[in-house]
N, C-alpha and C positions, 0 to 999 in steps of 0.2 A: 140273307146276311145283311147287316147294316150297310148303308150306302157310303160310308167313309172309305176313302182310297188308301190302301196300305202303303203306297209310295210316300205319303205324307205323315206316316206314323213312325215316329222314332222314340217315343216315350209313352209307355203304357202304365197306368196306375190302377191297381186293384183296390176296391174299397169294400169293407164290411163294417161291422159294428165295433168290435174290440181289437181288431187286427191281431187276433191270436189263433184263429181256426181257418176260416175260409180264405181270406185274402192272402195270408202267408203261404198257404198251400197253392193257391192260384199263381202267386208270384214265382215260387220255386218251380212249379210244374211247367209254367210257360217258359221260364228261362231255360230249363233243361230241354224242352221240345224245340225251341228256337235254335239252341246250340246243335242239337242232333240234326237239324235240317239246314245247317250252315247259314242261318239268318242271324247276322252278327251286328246289324246296325240299329237294334231296338233295345232300349233301356227298359227294364221292368222293375216296378216297385209296388209297395202296398202301404195302406194306412187305414185307420178306423175312425168312425165318427166320434167314438169315445176312446180311441186308442191311447195307450200309455197307462191306463188305469191298472191293468194287469200286465206286467212287463213281458212275460214269457208265454209260449204256447203250452197248453195243458199236456200232460203225459199222453193222453189218448190221441191228441193231434200228432205227436211225435211217432207213436206206434203205427197209426194209420198211414202216415206219410211214408214210413219205411216200406210199406207194401208197394209203393210206387217208386222205390229207390230214391226217395227224397229225404234230405236231412234238414229239419227245422230248428236244430239246436242253436244256431247262430242268430236266429230271428229275434228281434226286440220290437215290441209293439210301439207304434208311433201314431200320434194324433194327426188326423187329416187337417191340412191347412190350405188356405187360399193359394199360397205359393205353389204347393204340390199340384193343386188342380190346374192352375194357370200353366205350369210347366208341361203337364201331360198333353199329349196329342189325342189320347183315347183314355177315358175313365170307365173302367168296367166295374159295375156295381153288382152286388149279390141279391139285393132286394129293392123293391120300390121305395121303401123308407129311406134308403141311401140316396136315391135320386132326389127325393123331396128335400132331404137335408142339404145337399149340395146346391140345388136351385134356390132354396130359401136364403142361404148365406152368400152364395157366389153365382148369381144368375148368369154372369158372363161366361161361365164354364158349362152351361147346360147343353150346348150343342155337341159337346165331346162325350157325353154320357151314353153308355150302352149297357143294358142288363146282360150279364153273362149268358143267360138263357137264350138271348137272341142269336147266339152263335151255335146253339145246339141244333143238330139236324134231326133230333127226335121231336116228339110232340110236346116239348117242355117250353117252347117259346113263350115269353111273357110271364113265366112263372118265377117266383122267388127261389133262390137256392137256400134251403133251410139251414138254420144255424145249429150245429151239433153241440155247442158248448153245454157241458153238464150231462151229456148223453154217453151212451156206451161206445166202446171202441168200434163195435159193429156198425153203429149209426154213423160214426165218423167215416168209416169205409164207404158206406152208401153215398154220403154227401160228397166225399172226395172223388168217387167214381163219376158222379154227375158233373163235377167241375172238370175232371180229366177228359170226359167225352166232349164237353163243349170246347175245351181248349184244343183238342184234336181238330175240330172243325175250324177253329180260329187259325191254327197253323196252316191248315189246308187252304184257307182263304188267302193267307199271306202268299202261299206258293202259287196260287192261281192268278193273282193280280200283279 
């Protein structure tokens, strides 16, 4: 697990590219898991490096999220900003290109960045979470399962520290 202490984490920001597939699912899933575990002092949000260009999640994202009892219908894509990075205590990225983007524009936030795969207890550490945009519903389900498994480990980490 990353070395960050959960006691100092009160604001988590998920980052992907368009903020329409992976990061909205991560946001909704983690919010639900924290609630289920009575962890109430953590704010969760999401944004994309090119967020806002497509305002809504694709239909496949909605359908796949429903398999996890999550509703993405209220999500609106938003662009990643320096302010959102500065505000966050932990920035969870889906792929290495997101880390590079943030450190290129806002190097002062680089210490807060962790790839989601770092929280995965399987052998996916250091790997990108693939972007399902434009793929089948089944592929969304595969990707969302990867995100969900890593988030289970993240919640466990919160509970243990």
